C-alpha positions in Angstrom: -63.0 -76.0 69.0 -66.1 -76.2 66.8 -68.2 -79.2 66.0 -68.1 -79.0 62.2 -71.0 -79.1 59.7 -71.7 -82.9 59.7 -72.0 -83.0 63.5 -74.1 -79.9 63.6 -76.5 -81.5 61.2 -76.6 -84.7 63.2 -77.4 -82.7 66.4 -80.1 -80.7 64.7 -81.7 -83.9 63.3 -81.6 -85.5 66.8 -83.1 -82.3 68.3 -85.9 -82.4 65.8 -86.7 -85.9 67.0 -86.7 -84.8 70.7 -89.1 -81.9 69.8 -91.6 -84.2 68.1 -94.9 -84.3 70.0 -93.8 -81.3 72.1 -93.0 -78.4 69.8 -94.3 -78.5 66.2 -92.4 -75.3 65.5 -89.0 -76.5 66.7 -89.5 -79.9 65.2 -90.1 -78.3 61.8 -87.3 -75.8 62.0 -84.7 -78.2 63.3 -85.5 -80.8 60.7 -85.2 -78.2 57.9 -82.0 -76.7 59.5 -80.5 -80.2 59.5 -80.6 -80.1 55.7 -79.4 -76.5 55.2 -75.7 -75.9 55.1 -75.9 -72.2 55.9 -78.2 -72.4 58.9 -76.5 -75.5 60.2 -73.2 -73.7 59.6 -74.0 -71.2 62.3 -74.1 -74.0 64.8 -71.1 -75.7 63.2 -69.0 -72.6 63.7 -70.1 -72.1 67.3 -68.1 -73.4 70.3 -68.2 -77.1 70.8 -70.6 -77.0 73.7 -73.3 -75.1 71.7 -76.5 -77.0 71.1 -79.4 -76.8 68.7 -81.5 -75.6 71.7 -79.1 -72.7 72.1 -79.4 -71.9 68.4 -83.1 -71.7 68.6 -83.0 -69.7 71.9 -80.8 -67.2 70.0 -83.2 -67.0 67.2 -86.1 -66.6 69.6 -84.3 -63.7 71.3 -83.6 -62.0 68.0 -87.3 -62.4 67.0 -88.2 -60.9 70.4 -86.3 -57.8 69.5 -87.9 -57.4 66.0 -91.7 -57.5 66.6 -92.6 -56.2 63.2 -91.0 -59.0 61.3 -93.5 -61.5 59.8 -91.7 -64.4 61.6 -93.1 -63.0 64.9 -96.5 -64.4 63.9 -95.1 -67.9 64.2 -94.0 -67.6 67.8 -97.0 -68.0 70.1 -94.7 -67.3 73.1 -94.5 -63.8 71.7 -98.2 -63.5 70.9 -98.2 -64.9 67.4 -101.1 -67.1 66.3 -99.8 -68.8 63.2 -99.1 -72.5 63.0 -96.4 -74.1 61.0 -97.0 -73.7 57.2 -95.2 -73.3 53.9 -93.8 -69.9 54.9 -92.4 -70.8 58.3 -89.0 -72.1 57.2 -88.3 -69.6 54.4 -89.1 -66.7 56.8 -87.0 -68.3 59.6 -84.0 -69.0 57.3 -84.1 -65.5 55.8 -84.4 -63.8 59.2 -81.6 -65.8 60.9 -79.1 -65.5 58.0 -79.8 -61.7 57.9 -78.8 -61.6 61.6 -76.0 -64.1 61.2 -73.4 -61.9 62.8 -75.5 -61.2 65.9 -76.4 -64.9 66.1 -72.8 -66.0 65.9 -71.9 -63.5 68.7 -74.7 -64.8 70.9 -73.8 -68.5 70.2 -70.3 -67.7 71.4 -71.2 -65.7 74.5 -74.5 -67.1 75.7 -75.3 -70.3 77.5 -78.7 -72.1 77.6 -80.5 -71.1 80.7 -83.4 -73.2 81.9 -85.4 -72.2 85.0 -88.6 -74.0 84.4 -90.9 -72.8 87.2 -93.4 -75.8 86.6 -90.7 -78.1 88.0 -91.5 -76.7 91.4 -94.6 -78.9 91.2 -92.4 -81.9 90.8 -90.1 -81.2 93.7 -92.6 -79.7 96.1 -93.9 -83.0 97.5 -90.3 -84.1 98.3 -89.4 -80.8 99.9 -92.6 -80.9 101.9 -91.8 -84.4 103.1 -88.3 -83.3 104.2 -89.8 -80.4 106.1 -92.2 -82.6 107.9 -89.4 -85.0 108.9 -87.4 -81.9 110.0 -90.2 -80.7 112.3 -91.5 -77.9 110.1 -89.0 -75.2 109.4 -86.2 -75.6 106.9 -83.4 -73.7 105.1 -83.3 -74.3 101.4 -80.2 -74.4 99.3 -80.5 -75.0 95.5 -77.5 -76.0 93.5 -77.7 -74.9 89.8 -80.4 -72.4 90.5 -80.2 -70.1 87.4 -82.6 -67.3 88.3 -83.7 -68.9 91.5 -87.3 -69.4 90.7 -87.6 -72.8 92.4 -86.4 -71.2 95.6 -89.8 -69.5 95.8 -91.7 -72.7 95.8 -93.3 -72.1 99.2 -95.1 -69.1 97.7 -96.7 -71.0 94.8 -100.1 -72.7 94.8 -100.3 -76.2 93.5 -103.1 -78.3 92.1 -102.4 -82.0 91.3 -104.9 -83.6 89.0 -105.1 -87.3 89.9 -106.6 -90.3 88.0 -110.3 -90.6 88.7 -110.8 -86.9 89.1 -109.4 -86.4 92.6 -107.3 -83.3 93.2 -104.6 -82.5 95.7 -104.2 -78.9 96.6 -101.3 -77.3 98.4 -99.7 -74.0 99.0 -101.2 -70.6 99.8 -104.7 -70.0 98.4 -103.9 -66.6 97.1 -100.6 -66.9 95.2 -99.3 -65.0 92.2 -98.2 -68.3 90.6 -100.5 -71.3 90.3 -99.0 -74.6 89.0 -100.9 -77.6 87.7 -99.5 -81.1 87.5 -101.1 -84.4 86.4 -100.4 -87.1 88.9 -100.9 -90.8 88.4 -100.1 -93.7 90.7 -97.8 -96.6 90.0 -99.1 -100.0 91.2 -99.0 -100.2 95.0 -98.4 -96.4 95.4 -100.4 -94.2 97.7 -101.1 -90.5 97.1 -98.8 -88.2 99.1 -100.2 -86.0 101.8 -99.4 -82.4 101.0 -99.3 -79.4 103.4 -101.1 -76.2 103.0 -98.0 -74.4 104.1 -94.3 -75.0 103.6 -92.1 -72.9 105.9 -88.8 -71.9 104.4 -87.1 -69.6 106.8 -84.0 -68.9 104.7 -83.0 -69.7 101.1 -80.0 -69.4 98.9 -78.7 -70.7 95.6 -75.6 -71.1 93.6 -75.0 -71.2 89.9 -72.0 -70.8 87.5 -73.9 -68.1 85.7 -76.8 -66.8 87.9 -79.4 -64.6 86.2 -80.6 -61.4 87.7 -84.3 -61.5 86.9 -84.8 -57.9 87.9 -82.8 -57.1 84.7 -85.2 -57.1 81.8 -82.6 -58.2 79.3 -81.7 -61.3 81.4 -85.3 -62.1 81.9 -85.9 -61.8 78.2 -83.0 -64.3 77.6 -84.5 -66.7 80.0 -87.8 -66.4 78.2 -86.1 -66.9 74.9 -84.7 -70.2 76.2 -88.3 -71.5 76.3 -89.5 -73.0 73.1 -91.2 -70.5 71.0 -94.6 -72.2 70.7 -95.1 -72.8 74.4 -96.6 -69.5 75.7 -98.0 -71.0 78.9 -94.4 -71.7 80.1 -93.4 -68.1 79.3 -96.4 -66.7 81.2 -95.6 -68.7 84.3 -92.0 -67.8 84.1 -92.6 -64.1 83.9 -95.3 -64.3 86.7 -92.8 -66.1 89.0 -90.0 -63.7 88.1 -92.1 -60.6 88.9 -93.3 -62.1 92.2 -89.6 -62.9 93.0 -88.6 -59.2 92.7 -90.5 -58.5 95.9 -88.0 -60.7 97.9 -85.2 -61.9 95.7 -83.1 -64.9 96.9 -79.4 -64.6 97.5 -77.5 -66.4 94.7 -73.8 -67.0 94.7 -71.9 -67.2 91.4 -69.9 -70.4 91.3 -70.1 -74.1 90.9 -71.2 -76.9 93.2 -67.7 -77.4 94.6 -66.0 -74.0 94.7 -69.1 -71.9 95.8 -70.9 -74.4 98.0 -69.4 -73.2 101.3 -70.1 -69.6 100.4 -73.7 -70.3 99.6 -74.1 -72.4 102.8 -72.8 -69.5 104.9 -75.8 -67.5 103.9 -78.1 -69.9 105.7 -78.5 -70.3 109.5 -76.6 -73.2 110.9 -79.2 -74.1 113.5 -82.0 -74.8 110.9 -82.5 -78.2 109.2 -81.1 -78.0 105.7 -82.7 -79.2 102.5 -80.3 -79.2 99.5 -82.1 -79.2 96.1 -80.8 -80.3 92.7 -83.1 -80.2 89.7 -81.7 -81.3 86.4 -78.2 -80.2 87.6 -76.2 -83.3 88.4 -75.9 -84.5 84.8 -74.0 -81.3 83.9 -71.3 -81.9 86.5 -68.1 -83.7 85.6 -67.9 -87.1 87.3 -65.2 -86.0 89.7 -67.2 -83.0 90.8 -70.3 -85.0 91.3 -68.4 -87.4 93.6 -66.9 -84.5 95.5 -70.3 -82.8 95.9 -71.8 -86.0 97.3 -68.9 -86.4 99.7 -69.5 -82.9 101.0 -73.2 -83.5 101.5 -72.3 -86.7 103.4 -69.8 -84.9 105.7 -72.2 -81.9 106.2 -75.0 -84.3 107.2 -72.9 -85.7 110.0 -72.9 -82.3 111.7 -76.5 -81.0 111.0 -79.9 -82.4 109.9 -79.7 -82.6 106.2 -81.9 -83.8 103.3 -81.1 -84.0 99.6 -84.1 -83.6 97.3 -83.2 -84.4 93.7 -85.2 -84.4 90.4 -82.5 -85.9 88.2 -81.9 -88.8 85.9 -81.5 -91.9 88.2 -78.0 -92.4 86.9 -76.8 -89.0 88.0 -78.9 -88.6 91.2 -80.6 -91.2 93.3 -78.4 -94.1 92.2 -75.6 -92.7 94.4 -77.6 -93.2 97.5 -80.1 -95.9 96.4 -78.3 -98.2 94.0 -79.8 -101.2 92.3 -82.9 -99.6 90.9 -82.1 -100.0 87.2 -85.8 -99.9 86.4 -85.6 -96.2 87.1 -82.9 -95.5 84.4 -83.5 -92.5 82.2 -82.8 -94.6 79.2 -86.0 -96.7 79.8 -88.5 -93.9 79.2 -86.7 -90.5 79.2 -88.1 -89.6 82.6 -86.2 -88.3 85.6 -86.6 -89.6 89.2 -87.7 -87.6 92.1 -85.8 -88.8 95.2 -85.5 -87.9 98.8 -82.5 -88.8 100.8 -81.9 -88.1 104.5 -78.4 -88.3 105.9 -78.5 -90.6 108.8 -75.6 -91.8 111.1 -73.2 -93.5 108.8 -75.2 -93.5 105.7 -78.2 -92.3 103.6 -81.8 -93.2 104.1 -83.2 -92.7 100.5 -86.4 -93.3 98.7 -87.6 -93.0 95.1 -90.8 -90.9 95.2 -91.9 -90.4 91.6 -91.0 -90.4 88.0 -91.2 -86.9 86.5 -91.4 -85.4 83.0 -89.3 -82.8 81.4 -91.2 -79.7 82.4 -93.1 -80.7 85.5 -96.4 -81.2 83.8 -96.9 -84.8 84.9 -95.5 -87.2 87.4 -96.1 -90.9 88.4 -96.0 -91.4 92.1 -94.1 -94.4 93.2 -94.0 -94.3 97.0 -96.4 -96.2 99.3 
């Protein structure tokens, strides 16, 4: 099924609103596309699950492949230096409609792939806390890993800029990837203590459509899924992908239910296990989400297990720490970093922080 023109325009208009303040380029293009029958028609004719973000990722990928086109200049992620002006929309419209056949094929065959490496800065404190509770060494299993960049978090350097000028530094001093995150404290919260070293002795991931980042075409698609006027995100992504090629993680193709046991079998059974989900749980059907949590609970009865989640409260922490409605995503559009340890007969869970979309800022909640 397709969504139809009216729904496509509605989604584009909604996407323009979500891009406001974050991406002048995509806010402009989406707002104009919402008024254009032909451009909106590309999305209208795509499969029902296609989104405006996918449409703009497709356009980004097509521009990547045509570096002499004038539209290239409006994509800072590709090296362009032009800001939005009177020529941006006409050039975009002309270019995309000239490639309508290719765009339609990609909209039907591609899925949006987000592997935002800066999110490692959001989840690192929670994984480090789990490792400390575990006694040091952990095995790391990420559900919904895409290209697996977060699985390399122990190899990244971190700098957290706190209110008042204080900085928290963690990770190896000489790292190919350095991540920066602004960190402020909620009332009553205390800054976390972060280790210089996180010891991950084994790592594995699972994803319905894993990406092989040693393949330049797949890496280019992942880069195209980054908004076109956010070059810093692309640079970090590529740096992390190139570093990963030296020691790529094992990633199993499959979902959180059907492939979980296969991915788990790649990790040593005698090492404490940290299961990581980052912006994944909301994409699961309700029944699968319940089954996944049941599996974690059962597994935690037989081995030390922690669940680190950076999810909307509704799809993550609420399952093991109910009654915290002030953390709802609807309140401020932020996700909640949670840490849950499976104890005898139940979960010991805590809300650690509120996190933003791309890991650039977090508000620490824990005392």
